[in-house]
N, C-alpha and C positions, 0 to 999 in steps of 0.2 A: 305447869312447868314453864319456867321463864325461857323465852326464846333467846337464841344466840344472836346477839346484835352485831357480831363480827363475821361477815360472810367469808372473808378470806381465811379466818381461822377455821371455820367450819369445813371449807373445802380442803384445807390442809389436813385436818383430822380424818376426813372421809377417805382421802387418797392414801394416807398412811395406814388406815385400818384395812383398806382393800389389799394393799401390798403385803401387810403382815399376814393377813388371812391367806393370801395366795401362797406365801412362803411356807406357812404351817401345813397347808394342804399338800403342798408338793413334797415336803419332808415326810409326811405320813404316807404319801403315795410311794415314794422311793423305798421306805422301810418295808412296806407291805410287799413290794415287788421282790426285794431281796429275800424276804422270808417265805416267799411262795404262797402267800395267802392274801386275801383282799384286805384293804385298809379298813381300820376301825371307823365306824361312823358312816360307812358307805353301804349301799344296798347291794347284797351279794347277787341280786338278779341282774345287775348291770353287766352284761357280758359282751356287748358290742364294742369291739376295739377299732373298727373302721366303719366308714359310712357305707351306704348300700352299694356303692360302686367298687368298694374294696380299696379305695385310695386313702391316704392320710389327709387329714383336714388341711385346708390352705393356711398359710401363715397368718393371714388376717383374722381367721376364725378364732384364734387364741386370745384376741383382744377382749372378748366377752368376759374373760376371767377378771378384767380390771374394772368391770362395771360397778357402780355404786350400790344400786339396789336392783338385784336381778328379778325379772318378772318370772312367772311360772314357766313360760316357754324358755327363757334364758337359763333357768335353773336346770331344766332337763338337758339343755345343750351343754352346760358346764359339767354335769355328771357324765355325759357321754364323752366329752373331751378328756376328762380325768381318767375314765375307764380305758380309753384308747391309749393314753400316755403310759398307763401301767403295763401295757403289753407291747409297746413300740419304743425301741431304744432311741431312734431318731427324734421322735416327738417328745420323749422324756427330756433329752438334752435341750430341745427348743423351749420346753416349759421351764427348765432350770434357768435358761438365759432370761426368759421373760420375768421370772420371779426373783431375779438378783436383788440383793439388798439395796435399797435407795438411801443415800445419806440424808441427814436432817436438813443440810443446806439445799440439796436437790429438791427435797420435798417442799421446802419453803418457797423455792423459786417457782416450782411447778404450780403450787397452790396460788401463788400471787399472779400468775398469768391471767390475762383478761378472759381467755377462751378456754380455761381449764375445766370449767363446769359444763354440763350438758346444755344449760340455758345459754351460756356464752357461745358455745359452738353453734347453736341454732341461730343466734344473732349474727355470727360471722358468716354463716352460709347465706343469710338474707342479704348481708352487705355485699358479699361477692357477687351474688346474682344481679344486683342492681348497679354494679360498678363496671365501667368499660375496662377492658384489658389494656394495661399500659405497656407499650413496647419499650424495651431497653435501648432500642436503636434511636439514634438522633432523629427527632421529628423533621419532616420535610418542610422547609420554609419556602412558601410560594411568594414570588415578587408581588409587590403592591399593584393595584390597578393602574396607577399612574405609570409605574415602571413598565408594566406589560404593554401599555399603549405606546410608550416610547420605543420599546423593542419592536413592536408591530409596525410603527411608522418607519423606523429605521430600516427594517427588513424590506418593507414595501418600496421604499425609496431606492434601496440597493438593487432590488429586482427590476424596478422600472429603468434604472440607469443601464443595467446590463441589457435589457431588451432594446432600449434605444440605441445603445452602442452596436449591438448585433444587427439591428435594422439598418442603421446608417452604413455599416460595413457591407452588408448585403446589397444595399442600394448602390453603393459606390462600385462594387464589383460588377453589378448588372449594367450600370450606366457606362462603365469604362470597358465593357466587352467590345471587342473589335467589330462584331456584327452590328451592335447598337451604335457604335461610333460612325460606321458607314451610313447607316440609316439617318443619323443626325446630320451628317455632311450633306446628304441628298436633300433633306428638308431645309437645311440652311441655304442651299444654293441648287435649286432644281433646274438643270440645264437642258432637259429634254422632256418630251411628253410622257413617255412610258414610265410606269411606276417601278419602284424597287421594294422588295420585301421588307416589312417592318417600318418603313418610312412614313412619317406624318405628311399631312397635306401642305403643299406650298405651290405658289403660282410659278409658272415657267418663266425663267429669266435666261433666254438663249445666250450662249457665249460663242466665240469664234471656234469653228470646228477644225479638226486636224486634217480635214479633207481625206477621210478614210483611214487615218491613223497609220499611214505608211511610215511616217517619221516618229510615231509615238513609241516610246520605250520608257523603262523605269527610271532613267536618269534625266528625264525632262525632254524638251523638244520645243517645237514652235508653237505649241498649243497651250493647253491648260496646265501642263506639268510645272510651269514656272509660277503658277498662281495657286498652288495647292493650299487648301485651307488648313488651319491649325488642327481641326478635328480630324480631317482626312490624313494629315501627316501623322498624328498620334495613332490612328487606326493602323496605318501601314507599318509603322515602327513595331507595333505589337504583333502584327501578322508575321513580319519578317523574323521576329524573335522566336515565334513558335515554329516557323519553317526551318530555322537553323537547327532546332532540336529534332524535327520530323519533316524532312524535305518532301516526302511523298504523301503527306497527310492530305486526304481529299478535302476535308473541311477547310483547312487553311489555304489550300490552293484555290478553292472556289472563292474564298473571301479576297484573296489577292487579285483574282480576275475581276471581282466586283469593284475593287478599288481602281483597277485599270479603266473600267467603264466610266466611273465617275470622273476620271482624269481624261476621258475621251481617247484613251489608248486602246483602241478596239482590236488591233491585230494581236497583241500579246494576250489579251483577254480571250479572244476566240481560240487561239492556240491551246490555252490551258483547258477551256471548257470543252472543246471538241475532244480532246484527249481523255478527259474524265468521263464524258458520255460514252465514248467508244469502249472504255474499259468496263462500263456498266456497273450496276444497273443505272439506267437513266432516270433520275428522280425528277419530280416536278420542279424542284428548286433549281437544279442544274439546267433544265430545259428553259426555264424562265430567264435565267441570267444569260444564257447563250443567245436566246432570241433577242434580248435587249441589245447585246453587242452587235449581232448581225443587222438588226433594224437600224441602229444608230449609224453603223458604218455605211449601210445602204443609203440612208438619208443624207449622209455627208458626201458620199461619192456619186450618188445617183444610180447605184447598182440595183437593178430589178431582181437579180438573182439573190442578193443578200436579203432583200425585204421579203421575197417569196420563201426563202429558207426560214426566216423569222416566223412567218405565219404557220408553216408546217410544224415548227417546234412548239408554238403556242397551242396548236390543236392537240398535239400529243400531251402537253401539260394539262390541258382541259380534261382529257380523258382520265388522267391520273387524279386530278383534283377538280371535279366539276363545280364545286361550290366556292372556290378560292376567288375572292373579288379582285385580287391583283392580277391573276391570270386572265380573268374575264375582261378586265379593263384594257390590258395590253392586247388581248386578242381582238377586241372590238376595234381598237385603233388600227391594227394591222389589216383587218378585213376592209375597213373603210379606205385605207391607203391602196389596197389592191382592187378597189372598185366593187367589192362585194357588199353593196349597200344594204340589201335586204337581210343578209346574214349578220351584218353589223348591227342592224336594228334589233334583231332577235337577241343577239349577245348582250347589247346594252340593257335590254329589258331583264335578262337573266341577272346581269350585274346588279341592277337596282334592287333585286330581291335579296341579295346576299350581303351587300355593303351595309355597314353599321355606322361608319364615321359620317356625320352630317355634312362635313365640308367636301369629302370625296363624293358623297351622294349628289351634292349640288353640282359638282363638275360633271358627273355622269349624266344628270338630267339635262344640263346645258348642251352637252355634246349630242345627246339623243334628239333634242328638239332641233338643233341645227341640222342634223342628218335628215330628220323627217321633213323639214322645210326644203331641203335640197331635193328630196324625192318628189315632193309636191310640185316643185318647179319643173322637174323633168316630165312629169305627167301632163302638165299644161302646155308644154311645147308641142308645136305641130310635128307629128311623126315621132314624138319622144318615146323612148322605151325605158322600161324599168330595169335598173341594174340588178344582177343576181349576186 
């Protein structure tokens, strides 16, 4: 027999034959159900109307009725489906819809589809398995490498600028803190031997004393009030601004007294610091500042009581902060001033263990060597005695 050289026509004829056969079978099935007897051409022994679970077949199971060439297994399934439909009204209507007449135009279109045949369906499945799923959403477009680098450098530059700005602002605030300004004023013009907290090293450049500060006040006087440095003036202005807002604030009152000491206005400084210490608690910082005020006033006026009071305060500060190099430096000076040379040597040695600034270390060694030479001279004198 000559083969059909038109695959499309063959598919169309096969599909039409299946549909026509299904329609005939359904009509025969309906007639037999209405007549109360099995359809002609069907085996009477087919009695199963439902599957083993007692449920109707799934809608997809009816598609086997459209197969081109049923295998033996599929033939048995077709017979079972038709038998079920003969006794189930719901499935009978489902089978009627499935076997609805197909127009010639629809049959031609279906037969002309690429994947209407079993072979075409297998090819379609293979193509789908090897093809990535295409999203209907708009694909994400990533910037090019050059654009990414530009964004990266721009972001890094912006972050660096912000860090530099924050760093400069923080540095400015710290540098212009009144406490730091007072330390800077001391370093710029160190007018007495004793050290001030936070101040850097500077050589002593003695100025004219106020002779006890009796005339010293915040409006000036015969001493250094008229030659206040710009840094000290700036610090005092900031301190006064804070005191206007909080007149009894201990921190700002202490800094005001420290500014008075730098201006050699010892009386007002002592008045403030004595009051703060009496109110308690007496901190190491308050004792250190008050001792400096008493010592400088005693040095200016020759008062032994002021210098003795300074040493007592420094000993109390040493107990509170035994490793503070500023306290040890000032304490050693006060001990040497009071003639307690051996105690001063011991304190200078302690100071050298805690000090880290090389310039302050150099001054401490120089003062210790000078004190040791003084002690040696006392020892060599006839009848000389060692000071305690």
